[in-house]
DRENZA-817900 format. One record per residue (C-alpha): residue in three letters; x negated, y negated, z; residue number from 1. Coordinates in steps of 0.02 Angstrom, whole numbers, padded with zeros to 5 digits. Each point is the difference from the previous one (the first is absolute). Example, Ala and Ser with C-alpha at 12.3 -4.5 7.8 and 13.67 -1.06 7.14 Angstrom:
! residues 2
ALA/-00615/00225/00390/1
SER/-00069/-00172/-00033/2
END
This chain:
! residues 288
UNK/-08274/-02455/03357/1
UNK/00165/00076/-00003/2
UNK/00155/-00103/-00006/3
UNK/00171/00057/00068/4
UNK/00090/00102/-00129/5
UNK/00146/-00074/-00084/6
UNK/00142/00123/-00012/7
UNK/00125/-00003/-00128/8
UNK/00161/00104/00020/9
UNK/00055/00035/-00187/10
UNK/00188/00015/00009/11
UNK/00010/00010/-00188/12
UNK/00166/00058/-00060/13
UNK/00028/00114/00165/14
UNK/00152/-00133/00044/15
UNK/00094/00107/-00127/16
UNK/00076/-00163/-00068/17
UNK/00082/-00047/00159/18
UNK/-00041/-00171/00074/19
UNK/00050/00049/00163/20
UNK/-00137/00142/00011/21
UNK/-00126/-00125/-00082/22
UNK/00045/-00110/00161/23
UNK/-00030/00134/00119/24
UNK/-00164/00047/-00080/25
UNK/-00060/-00176/00026/26
UNK/00058/-00004/00170/27
UNK/-00075/00165/00064/28
UNK/-00163/-00043/-00106/29
UNK/-00018/-00166/00096/30
UNK/00044/00040/00180/31
UNK/-00018/00194/00029/32
UNK/-00148/00025/-00132/33
UNK/-00084/-00161/00021/34
UNK/-00048/00009/-00193/35
UNK/-00085/-00156/-00071/36
UNK/00097/00012/-00163/37
UNK/00147/00081/-00080/38
UNK/00006/00042/-00193/39
UNK/00151/00018/-00116/40
UNK/00006/00037/-00179/41
UNK/00077/-00092/-00148/42
UNK/00021/00078/-00179/43
UNK/00101/-00054/-00156/44
UNK/00050/00163/-00047/45
UNK/00059/-00051/-00183/46
UNK/-00175/-00089/-00029/47
UNK/-00110/00142/00079/48
UNK/00079/00159/-00070/49
UNK/00031/00044/-00182/50
UNK/00180/00035/-00053/51
UNK/-00048/00184/-00004/52
UNK/-00065/-00014/00186/53
UNK/00157/-00091/00051/54
UNK/00118/00107/-00075/55
UNK/-00089/00167/00061/56
UNK/00060/00095/00157/57
UNK/-00109/-00025/00161/58
UNK/-00120/00132/00004/59
UNK/00052/00044/00183/60
UNK/00177/-00003/-00016/61
UNK/00018/00029/00189/62
UNK/-00086/-00184/00028/63
UNK/00096/-00075/-00140/64
UNK/00125/-00157/00049/65
UNK/00067/-00013/-00178/66
UNK/00045/00120/-00150/67
UNK/-00159/-00057/-00090/68
UNK/-00173/-00047/00055/69
UNK/00032/-00191/-00057/70
UNK/00170/00006/00107/71
UNK/-00103/00068/00139/72
UNK/-00130/-00139/-00002/73
UNK/00141/-00128/-00019/74
UNK/00090/00063/00162/75
UNK/-00168/-00027/00109/76
UNK/-00028/-00172/-00073/77
UNK/00023/-00160/00109/78
UNK/00035/-00157/-00100/79
UNK/-00113/-00160/00041/80
UNK/00132/-00070/00120/81
UNK/-00006/00154/00107/82
UNK/-00202/-00010/00003/83
UNK/00016/-00178/00049/84
UNK/00111/00078/00143/85
UNK/-00126/00130/00041/86
UNK/-00128/-00136/00012/87
UNK/00096/-00101/00120/88
UNK/00042/00149/00107/89
UNK/-00200/00036/-00008/90
UNK/-00038/-00183/00063/91
UNK/00137/00010/00133/92
UNK/-00091/00158/00060/93
UNK/-00181/-00074/-00009/94
UNK/-00054/00136/-00124/95
UNK/-00064/-00033/-00184/96
UNK/00110/00031/-00144/97
UNK/-00065/00072/-00164/98
UNK/00041/00088/-00156/99
UNK/-00070/00112/-00128/100
UNK/00041/-00056/-00180/101
UNK/00014/00124/-00150/102
UNK/00030/-00121/-00150/103
UNK/-00019/-00179/-00053/104
UNK/00185/-00041/00050/105
UNK/-00018/00063/00158/106
UNK/-00172/-00089/00034/107
UNK/00064/-00165/-00064/108
UNK/00163/00018/00114/109
UNK/-00106/00049/00171/110
UNK/-00125/-00138/-00027/111
UNK/00147/-00125/00013/112
UNK/00005/00059/00175/113
UNK/-00189/-00044/00025/114
UNK/-00033/00143/00119/115
UNK/-00159/00024/00083/116
UNK/-00052/00136/-00118/117
UNK/00058/00102/-00151/118
UNK/-00046/00169/-00017/119
UNK/-00043/00077/-00163/120
UNK/00046/00194/-00009/121
UNK/-00121/00131/-00076/122
UNK/00126/00023/-00140/123
UNK/-00007/-00178/-00063/124
UNK/-00182/-00057/00031/125
UNK/-00030/00011/-00180/126
UNK/00136/-00125/-00044/127
UNK/-00124/-00143/-00047/128
UNK/00128/-00111/-00055/129
UNK/00078/00010/00174/130
UNK/-00158/-00016/00084/131
UNK/-00063/-00149/-00091/132
UNK/00187/-00093/00021/133
UNK/-00025/00023/00198/134
UNK/-00178/-00058/-00001/135
UNK/00051/-00163/-00095/136
UNK/00172/-00027/00086/137
UNK/-00006/00082/00184/138
UNK/-00106/-00069/00119/139
UNK/00001/00127/00138/140
UNK/-00101/00167/00032/141
UNK/00024/00124/-00120/142
UNK/-00026/00201/00046/143
UNK/-00030/00129/-00121/144
UNK/-00010/00184/-00005/145
UNK/-00133/00109/-00086/146
UNK/00105/00165/-00002/147
UNK/-00013/00102/-00172/148
UNK/-00122/-00134/-00056/149
UNK/-00164/00027/-00088/150
UNK/-00160/-00081/00055/151
UNK/00002/-00093/-00161/152
UNK/00168/-00061/00026/153
UNK/-00047/-00049/00176/154
UNK/-00131/-00119/-00068/155
UNK/00104/-00066/-00124/156
UNK/00125/-00055/00121/157
UNK/-00132/-00087/00112/158
UNK/-00073/-00085/-00136/159
UNK/00169/-00078/-00061/160
UNK/00023/-00060/00184/161
UNK/-00186/-00084/-00011/162
UNK/00041/-00088/-00156/163
UNK/00148/-00070/00069/164
UNK/-00105/-00048/00159/165
UNK/00129/00108/00114/166
UNK/-00113/00138/00046/167
UNK/-00013/-00072/00172/168
UNK/00191/00018/00014/169
UNK/-00011/00176/-00050/170
UNK/00025/00149/00123/171
UNK/-00038/00171/-00083/172
UNK/00065/00164/00085/173
UNK/-00073/00165/-00015/174
UNK/00160/00120/-00045/175
UNK/00039/00168/-00072/176
UNK/00158/-00001/-00085/177
UNK/00100/00155/00062/178
UNK/00141/00019/00131/179
UNK/-00044/00084/00100/180
UNK/-00197/00010/-00029/181
UNK/-00102/00158/00066/182
UNK/-00145/-00058/00120/183
UNK/-00133/00062/-00129/184
UNK/00084/-00118/-00128/185
UNK/-00013/-00158/00105/186
UNK/-00184/-00017/-00036/187
UNK/-00043/-00135/00141/188
UNK/-00179/-00023/-00062/189
UNK/00068/-00086/-00144/190
UNK/00011/-00149/00120/191
UNK/-00187/00000/00013/192
UNK/-00019/-00005/-00184/193
UNK/00126/-00132/-00008/194
UNK/-00083/-00110/00124/195
UNK/-00174/00014/-00089/196
UNK/00063/-00053/-00167/197
UNK/00136/-00119/00042/198
UNK/-00019/-00049/00179/199
UNK/-00096/-00159/-00041/200
UNK/00116/-00042/-00137/201
UNK/00173/-00005/00083/202
UNK/00074/-00045/00165/203
UNK/00010/00179/00072/204
UNK/00024/00182/-00020/205
UNK/00157/00086/00074/206
UNK/00067/00180/-00008/207
UNK/00181/00054/-00054/208
UNK/00030/00174/00053/209
UNK/00137/00125/-00041/210
UNK/-00060/00140/00104/211
UNK/00073/00082/00148/212
UNK/-00042/-00065/00184/213
UNK/-00093/-00142/00056/214
UNK/-00192/00067/00017/215
UNK/-00057/-00030/-00163/216
UNK/00042/-00193/00010/217
UNK/-00099/-00018/00155/218
UNK/-00144/00075/-00108/219
UNK/00030/-00117/-00127/220
UNK/-00017/-00159/00108/221
UNK/-00160/00068/00081/222
UNK/-00075/00017/-00191/223
UNK/00044/-00179/-00038/224
UNK/00194/-00016/-00053/225
UNK/00055/-00162/00078/226
UNK/00184/00022/-00052/227
UNK/00094/00163/00040/228
UNK/00168/00027/-00105/229
UNK/00119/00147/00037/230
UNK/00173/00030/-00065/231
UNK/00121/-00020/00134/232
UNK/00184/00063/00032/233
UNK/00132/00016/00152/234
UNK/00017/00189/-00053/235
UNK/-00108/00108/-00096/236
UNK/00151/00126/-00038/237
UNK/00094/-00134/-00085/238
UNK/00033/00015/-00182/239
UNK/-00123/-00074/-00125/240
UNK/-00182/00044/-00066/241
UNK/-00101/-00104/00124/242
UNK/00067/00048/00167/243
UNK/-00081/00163/00029/244
UNK/-00177/-00085/-00030/245
UNK/00042/-00151/00109/246
UNK/-00033/-00027/00186/247
UNK/00156/-00023/00106/248
UNK/-00011/-00161/00139/249
UNK/-00092/00106/00120/250
UNK/-00127/00045/-00117/251
UNK/-00040/-00184/-00052/252
UNK/00015/-00051/00176/253
UNK/-00142/00123/00041/254
UNK/-00102/-00036/-00155/255
UNK/-00003/-00186/00060/256
UNK/-00038/00043/00179/257
UNK/-00147/00121/-00050/258
UNK/-00063/-00116/-00121/259
UNK/-00014/-00135/00128/260
UNK/-00078/00125/00131/261
UNK/-00130/00040/-00134/262
UNK/-00034/-00194/-00050/263
UNK/-00031/-00025/00188/264
UNK/-00128/00148/00018/265
UNK/-00092/-00046/-00158/266
UNK/-00144/-00102/00083/267
UNK/-00170/00018/00074/268
UNK/-00044/-00009/00191/269
UNK/-00014/-00170/00063/270
UNK/-00113/00061/00127/271
UNK/-00100/00161/00025/272
UNK/00103/00046/00151/273
UNK/00177/-00073/-00011/274
UNK/00082/-00073/00165/275
UNK/00135/00155/-00012/276
UNK/-00162/00115/00007/277
UNK/-00087/-00086/00155/278
UNK/00117/00074/00122/279
UNK/-00024/00185/-00073/280
UNK/-00185/-00025/-00015/281
UNK/-00004/-00041/00181/282
UNK/00102/00145/00045/283
UNK/-00070/00137/-00136/284
UNK/-00154/-00046/-00051/285
UNK/-00144/00116/00040/286
UNK/-00108/-00079/00128/287
UNK/-00192/00035/-00022/288
END
């Protein structure tokens, strides 16, 4: 039995450090796109980066918002008070607020806001200290991506949640960590492997895509991904790393619409000949 797909518009840092753009992202996701949730990101660059990484130039200077990579990351950060405002705006618009946390400080800060769920990105899913802290101190749902993760690491993560008796609050995402990802690298059949290996051990399996278009997401849903997460921006041509691999509002709108249509269609016939077919049968069926 299929459940209706839960669609998450991942704004990430596509607000470009501006609260007014973040506000518009929320409004568009809620009203025009009709997404179920919108997700931002929270980092503590001084904690997450080494001094060398912090002081190094951005690897793609055309996308930089500072003279060093650390300054670039600081520019894109909202503080806890700003995240509290984002959550209030989401509540006003009837859309779920969430955030990906990249380090212990960010996890502790966002947990104070008590969102419905917190996301662990692929880059940090082996930060076991942070995972354990969230299991012990945050009561909401924890979503976690398996991009650039070995099967052994996957098992270690799931067993950690099982030891903490939090595995039924855990949603695992099939993900390929690239921006954008070529179709042959999406590897959708990993969803079947994850369902077979972890389906009975965790709350659900999801799909986090960095590809182009929305056809792949429909296939992911039919293969069993109950949660669909896509990067989201107001303009794919804006300055920044993630915009080009994101969907604009009309893309998220169509994704949600198409997933709802597929959900409605995924059922068996209730009768051998449906009422809608009866009229056509009378008119068109060959008479012996």
